N, C-alpha and C positions, 0 to 999 in steps of 0.2 A: 939095660933096662928093657923089659919086654913090654910090648904094646898089647893092650887088651882090646880086642875087636868088640865094638858095641853090639849087643844082641838086637835083632830087628824087633820092632814093636809087635805086640801080639796081634794087633789089628792088621798088620801087614802080612800075616801068615794066612794060609788057607783055613786053618782051624779057627783063627780069630774072626775071619769074615763069616764063616759058617755059624759061629757062636752068636755073633751080632745079628745075623739074619734070623736065626732061630728065636732069639729073645725078642726081636722086633715082631716076629710072627705071632708069638704068644701074646704080646701086647695088642697086636692088631685084632686077634680074636676077641679079647675083652672089650676093647674100645668100640669095635664094630657092633658087638652085641648090645652095648648100652644104648645105641641109637637106632639100630635096624628095626627094632620092635615098634618104635613110635609110629612109623608109617603104616605098619601092618595092623594096628589096633582096630580099625573099622572092620577089616576082614576077619580078625580073630573074634570080635564081638558077634558078628553075624554067624560065623561058623559054629561057635560053641555056646551061643545064646547068653552071653554075659550081660549083666545089667551095667549101666553106666558106672555105678558106684563100685561094682566088683572089678570092672575092667582096669581100674587104677592099680590093682594089686599085681597085674602082669608086669608093670614097670616098678612099682614100689617094692614088691617082694624081692626082686633082684637087687635093687639098690640098697635096701635095708640090710640084707644079709652080707652084701659086699662090703659096705661101710662098717657094719657091726663086727665082722670077723677079720678085718684086714690086719689089725694089730696082732691078733692071735696067729694069723698066717705068717706074719713076719717073725714072731717069736718062735713058732714051730720050725721055721726055716733055720733059725739059729740053733735050736736044740736038736732037732731030728736030722737036719741036713738040707741044704738048699735044693739039691737035685731031687732028693726024695719028695720033698714037699711040692716042688714044681711038677714032677711027674704025677703025684697024687692029685693035685689040684687040676691039672690038665685032663686027667682021666675022669675026674668027677664032672668037670665042665662039659666034656664031650658026651658022657653018658646022660647027663641031665639035658643037654641040648637035643639029643636023640629022643629022650622021653618027652620033652616039650613038643617036638615035631609030631610025635605020635599021640599026643594027649587027646582024649575023647571027652573030657569034661573040664569045667572051670577049675575044680580042685586039683586035678592032675597037672594042669598047665601051671597054676600058681605054685604048687609044690615043686615042680621041675625048675621053675624060675628061682625059687628060694635056694634050691640046691646049686643052680648055676652061680648064684651070688657067692655061695660058700666056696665053690671051686675057683672062682675068680679071686676071691680074697686069699686063697692059698697060693695061687700061681703068680699073681702080679708082684707081691713083695719078694717072693723067692726069685723071680726073674730079674727084678731090679737089683736085688742083692748080688746075684751072679754077675750082672752087668758091671756093677761098680767094683766088684772084687777082681774081675777078669781084666778090666781096662783101667789100670791104675795110674798111668802116666798122664801128664798134662794135656797135650794136644789129642792124644789117643782117647783119653777119657772124655774130653769135650766132644769129639766126633761121635763117640758111642752114645753119649747122652743126647746129643743133637739128633741122631737118628731115631732114638727112642721117642723124643718129643715130637719129631716130625711124623712119626708113626701114629701118635695119638691124634694129631690134627687131621691127618689124612684119613684115618680110620673113622673118625666122627662124621666127616663128609661122605665117605664111602658107604657108611652104614645107612644114612638117609637115602642115598641113591639106590643101593641094593635092596633096601626095604620096599621102595616103590616098584622096582623091577620084579622082585619076587611076588609081592602082593598082587601086582597086575598080571603076572605071568603064571608060573607054575603053582603059586599059592603061598600063603604065609607059613605053611608047615616046613617049607624048604629053608 
């Protein structure tokens, strides 16, 4: 009778650790972005001459498209492929972040924030799907999902802190 050597868990491999770190990094981008802007709103209002009513769209535009397109992002990941949708969403998120930082008007900033929300709606479901299909075993999966959840909590607090540092230092555009 031959003995079968058990395969090491995916998380124990270098590739598994890098995969988890990358996916948590993607989540960090999204979760930080949801909170970082809150602290910078007064600076944004002053810089771009927003009215108080219009300023709400800087936050709401992002959250509206993010929540509204998330199911579509998950379905696109199933149909087109998780990696492709993750890369496309991350690229859209990065390009719209750059556009938001360079915005010279209210409309341009709100439009960039709408696009950021769509990018996040594509990348987060794809990233979570990759995470749950890459880490399939009990303890390994629990550790991966625990790291993902911890990233969300850490990023929310980090976003508020970084928002204050950036608004008080180099400026909200960063």
